N, C-alpha and C positions, 0 to 999 in steps of 0.2 A: 459628556465629555467626550464619548464612543459610541459607536452607532451600535444599539444592542445591548451598550456597557461588555463588549470582546471584541476582540483582532481576529477572530477566526469564528465564522457563523456556528458550528456543533459545538461548542464550548458552554454557548447560551442556555442550555440543556432545558431548552422549552417546550421538545417534544416530550420530554417528561415530565414536564408541569413541577418543575422546581426553580428556583434563583441557581445561577453559574455556582459551582461550587470552588472556589478561593484555595489555592495549595500553596503551601511554601515552605517542601522538602519532598523531596522523594529520593528513595533510598532502598538500593535489592529490591527485590516484589512490591514494597510497601510508600505508599504516599503519606503525609501529614497535612491538611488544611488550615485557613488560618485562624481556628476555632479550635485548632490541639487532638481535632481527631484521626484518628489512622488507619486507613482503609489498604484490604489487600487488592491492590492495584491491577487489573487486567486490562488497560488501556495501552498502557507500555509507550505512553507517549506518540499513539497514533502508530506504532511501530518500532522505531529506533533502540529500543531497550532491549535488541536481544539475548546482551548481557547481563537485562537489568540496569537499573537505573543505577550511574554513580558506578561504575564497576574503577575497582581502584588504578586497575593500568593505564585505560583511559584519564581519568583524573589527573594521576601523576603524569602524562604524557602532554596532557594541554598547559600542566603550570609549566614544565619546564621550556615547553615550546613559548611559553607566555614570557619569561625571562629573558626569550632571547629575542622576543618581539611579536606585536602584534599584526602587523600590516607590511608586506614589503612592497607590496603594487607590481613587482615582477617575477620571473622565473625564479624556484628555491629546487634545490637536491632532492627534498622530499617529497614534493610533487611530479616529481620523474619516480621516484621508488615507487611509489602508491599507481601509477599507475604501470607500471611492468608487473606490481602484485596482482590487480582488478584484472588485466587483461588475461593474466597465465590464468584464470580463474574459470571464467565465463564461456564457452563453447561460442566461437565466430566473432570473440569481441579482441582485434587486433590492435582497435587505436579507441583512446576515450578522453573523452572533454570532459573536466571539471566543473560545475557550475553549482550553486547556492539551494536551487531549491527543486524538489521535482518538476513543478509546473516548468521553470526552464528547461529542463531535462527535457519532456516532451515535446514542446512547443518548438526546439530549435530540432529533434531528430524528425519532426514532421515535416520541417522547412525544408530538412534536409532530403526526406525524401522526396519532397514536389520538385525541387531544385534537381534531383538524381533524374527522375524519369518525365519530369517534364508535364506534368501534369497536376490540376487541381484536385480532386475528390479525395475524399478522407472516409473510408470504412471506418465505424467506433460501434461499439455496441450499447443499447440501450440497459444504463446501469450502471455504466461503466464512466470510471469517475478518473482524467488524469491529469488534473490542475483546473485554474479557473481560466486559461486561453482562452478565446471566443468560440474556436473552432472546437472545443472539447464539452462546452454547456450547451448540449442539446440532447434532453432526454440524461441529463447525467444521474449518477447514483448520487450517496452519500450526502450531505449537506443541502445540496440544493435538490432531493427527492426528500430530505429531511422535513424539510421548510415547503414544502408544493412548488415549488420553485424553476423544475427542471431546465425550462427556457429564460434566460435571466434577459432582462429588460437591460440593452446598450449593447448585444450581440447585435449583428451585421445583418440587414438580408443576404446579401453577400457570403457572411462565412457562414450564414446556414445552409445557405444554397451547396456550397463546394461539403457539408460534410454529410454522410450516408448512414444509416441508422438502418443495423442488424439484430436480430434476436441470439444474446449469446448462447452456444451448445446447440445450432442451427444452423447447419451447415447450405439448406436448402436456401436459406434465408439468402445468407452470403451470395449463393448464386445468384438472387433474382437482383440485389444491387450490382455485382457484376456486371448484369444484362443488361438494367436501368442508367447506371450511369456513363452521363453525356463524356465524350470525351475521355474517359476511362480513370480509375481508384490509382491515386496515386501509393497510396500505402494502406495497409489493415492495421490497427493501433489496440492491442488488446492486455488488458490482464492476466496471465495466463492462470490463475487463481484470482478470480474476482475479488478484491477487498472493501468496492465499496459500497453495493449493496447487502452488505453480509458477505460469510466467507462460502464464497461459489464454486464448487469444482466443475473443471471442464472434463466432458463426457470423455469417453474411451475415442479416440480417432479424429476429438475435435479440433485440437492445435495442430496434428498433421495435414488434416484435410484444411486449413488455411493454410499452411506450407504449400501446398499443393496448388491451391488457386491461386496465389501469389505467383508460382515459378508461371503458370499455366496463362496469367495473362499480363506479366511483366511489372507485377505491382510488387513494392517492400512492405515485409511482415517484419511490423515494430512491438516488441516486446517488451510492455512497462511494468519492468519488476520495480519497480520503486517501494514495492511495499516487499514482493517475494524477494527480489535478491538479497543471495546470504542467510536467507530463514529457513528457503526448504531449502537445504544443503552448501554444500562451498560452490559450487556453480550455480546457486539459484535453479528459477525455474527451466531455465535452458536444457541442462542438464540430467534433473528431476524426473522432466517427462521425455527427452531425448527427441526436440526440438529444436534447432537451429534458426534464429531469427536475423535477419537482414540488419536492424539497430535495435540496441539495448537499451531501454533505461532506467537507472539506478539511482538510489536514495536511502532515507533512512535507517535500515541499523546498519549499511556502511560507516554513518561517521558516530553511531554508540552515541547521540545526544547531542552532538555540533551539525550544525548546519550545512548539509553539502550532500551532492547527488552529481551526477553523472549521465551522458550521453556514449555510445559509439557503436563500433559495429567494423564493417569491411573494411580494410587499408584504401581500397579503392573508392570507398560510397565517403568515408574521412576525410578523403583528400581535400575534397570538395570546400572543406571547412577553412572561412579564412584563419589565420593568411595563407592557408596551401593553396585555398580555393578560392571562390567568386562566395558561398555561403558565408552571410556574413551574421556572428557571434562573439559576443563580448561582454565581460562582468568584471569590476574596480574590486568584488570579495571572492570572485572566481579563484577554486584552490586556495582558500585563506589559510592561513597557516597553523590556526589554532584547530581548524577542522583537518587536515590533511594531517597533523599530529593525532587527533584522536582516531583517525581511519586506518592510521599504520598500528596503533595499537590494536584495534579490533582486530586489524591484520592477521597482529602477534598472538592474541588469544583463540582466533580462531583456528590459527596453523599449530598452534598447542595444545589442540583439544579435537582431536578428528572425534571423538564420541561425542560430541556435542547436541549434535543432530539426532541418533538415535534417543539420549536421555531427553530431548523436546518431546519428541514424539511419545514417548511415554508414555510421559506426565500428561500430554496432550489427550491420551488414549484414556489414561487415571479420571479425568475429569468428565471428558465425553460422556465416556461407561456411566459415572457415579451421575453427572446431570442426566440422562436418558432413563435410570432408574426410578431418579425422582421426581421427572415427569410422568410415569408412569403408573408412578405412587399417589401422585393428585391426583389422576385419571383425565388429563390435559392432550391436548391433540399436538405436540410442537415437536419442532425438527431441530435437533443439535448435528449441524455441519462441521467437517473438522478436516484439513490438510495441513500434516503436520503439527507446526505450533500455532497456527491461523485458526479459529472456531468463532459461530454461533448460533444462537437460541434464537432458531425462528419461531413464532406463533404460526406454525400452519399446521392444516391435514396433511399435508404433500411437500415431498423435499422440492427445495427452491432450487431451480435451475435455469431460470433467465428473469431478466427485469418483470414480466409477466407474473412469474410464482411472486417474486420479491415483492409487488406492488398490494399483493392482495393476502399480507400477513396481518395480525393481527396487531396493532402500532401501541394500541391503548392496553391491552393486558402484556404487554413487552414495557411501557412506561410503570404501569404498576408493578412488575418483575425488577427491575430497577430502583425505583423507589423501595422496592423489600429488601432487596438484598445490601443498597443504602447505609439504612437505618441499622442494618448489622454487621456491618462495617466491609463493607466489599464492594469495588467501585468496577462497574462495565462502561462501555462506551456508552454515553447518553442516546443513543439512538438507534433505535431496530435494522438501518443499516449499515453499519460500520462492525468490522471483523473488531473481536478479543483477540491477544495476544500473551501464549508461554513463553514466559521469559527465562533462562540458565537461571536465574534465582527464585522462582518459584520453587517452591519443597513441596513437602506432604504435610505440613503445617498449614498451606496457604490453600491447598488444593481440601484439606478435609475440612477447615474453615469457611472454602467456599459450598462448599457440599453439606454441611450442615445450612449454612442463610438458605440457600437455593431451594433445599428443601421445606422450609418453615414459609418460604415466600411463596412458592410453586402455589404452596396450600391455602394461602390465601388469596392468590389469585382467582386459585379455580373455586372460592368460597362464595 
């Protein structure tokens, strides 16, 4: 009835040697499956559950809007309010366009960059995943890497020819692409913190180096903040790292569990988007009233809780410290990498700084670790190449449960 039995590949659990887990409930930091088993959840809907699953204020906002109307198909005052609030938060984001998915946002940002520069070349990083658009499925991370098909059939030679690949955290390799690309590079698209080959932070100076090179070569810098936006702080990765991109994509945490994403940037660039300009982009469900209501509720919660990110960071540090202790106790070589509330345990003897490092991790050990945690009521991403997430709903009980389960699972992995 469904290809692989799922509607998104990583849900199939194939890389961890299990059938798909069918969930029926998600509340706070916990989920429940169809068999009634409860798990501490570190997937967080793949990033949207910054506040935890089903935050009461978000649910209430959705219910209120549903009574007023499900779909208008025209402009609503609330989407104007949300645009004002989002642009006020992100450096360099002067105008924004709301869409439904992160893939839509990144595809639209790249199309805009190509139109603005009148160039075709796109520079992306090996292991970076920006959705399932043709231009992005060239040496992609996340689900593509999990299934060993980083170059998807159906992607044309033309799309592949216009996409150039560099090594993340390697400015010399970026320079190589700028030298070799005929006709020039229109844009560099990057996850400021990679979340789709596991959590891989930028090395000091890397993002600033991309900014300088884009300026020098007349290319645009696109920050794909579908994961990092609002998760790393009130101004996303742009403010966290002090580097302003020309275009930014947002999603996941913005909607608190509802499908919404966005792309935006400088006003002179966004003026090229239809109907102001010739770059076409449209969508029936863009700025959907329920998603807008949810996002406004998320903004309200964030505005009322400026200490949220410090608490998330502290919880992430407690978890990471405990995991490192458990790894040492099991006598294993593994890396716990974390940026704020994003984290991954890599079974690798050295830090993971690029796809070359990620591709060498021990997938089988991760699968065994995943199964050991699942058996003890803890749910990790079913892929060695996905980031796990701390939410505001994860408390001491969830962290303690996870560390106890991890200690036991790591002992099994080591035996």
